[in-house]
Every structure is written in structure tokens, then in C-alpha cells.
N, C-alpha and C positions, 0 to 999 in steps of 0.2 A: 575655411576662409582661403581665398585665393591669394596668390603672391602679390598682386597689385594692391589688394586690400591691406595686407600686412605692411607694405611700404607706405601707404597713405596714413595708416595708424601711427607708424613710427615717426613719420615727418610731422604729424599733428602734435605728437608728444614732445618732439624736439622744439617745435615752434613755440608751444606753450611754455616750456622750460626757459627758452630764450626771452620771451615776453615777461615772464615772472622773475627774470634776472637770476635764475639758477645757473644758467650758462651765460658767462660774461665775456669770454674771449674767443677768438677764432680757434685757438688751440683746444679749449674745452669743447667747442662745437665739433671739431674733427674727431677728438677722442670719443665723444659721446656717439657720434655717427658710426664710427668703427665698432664700438662696443655693441651698439644696437644691431648692426648688421651681422656681427659674428655670433652673438649670443641668442638674439631673439629671432632673427630671420634665417640664420644658418648659412650665411655666405662664408665660404672658405677663402682666406686671403692667399694670394699668390705672391705677395710682396714679402721678401725675407725679413724686413724690419717690423712688420705687423704680425703679432702673434695671436 
């Protein structure tokens, strides 16, 4: 699976969770995005506050 496909799948999942009200605030959305990017996509954070 290509990188673009992984991003599309991640965004689909997050949109579904938002529509199903599993994600209700912008903070939850940001935390979910960061978690998805770091654990499932493998992006390494360069920001010192994001682990």
C-alpha cells in the first residue's frame, strides 16, 4: 500500500469517527491525528512537545 493510500484510509477513519461522534472536540481530533500519524503511518515528530 502506498503512502497516499495510507493517508486516505487514515482520514476516512477519522472522518467516520467524527461523524459518529466518537471525536467531539478539536482537541480530540488533533490528538487522534497525531496518534494515527505516529503509530500507524510512522511519521516521526520533530516537535519537542509531541512524543
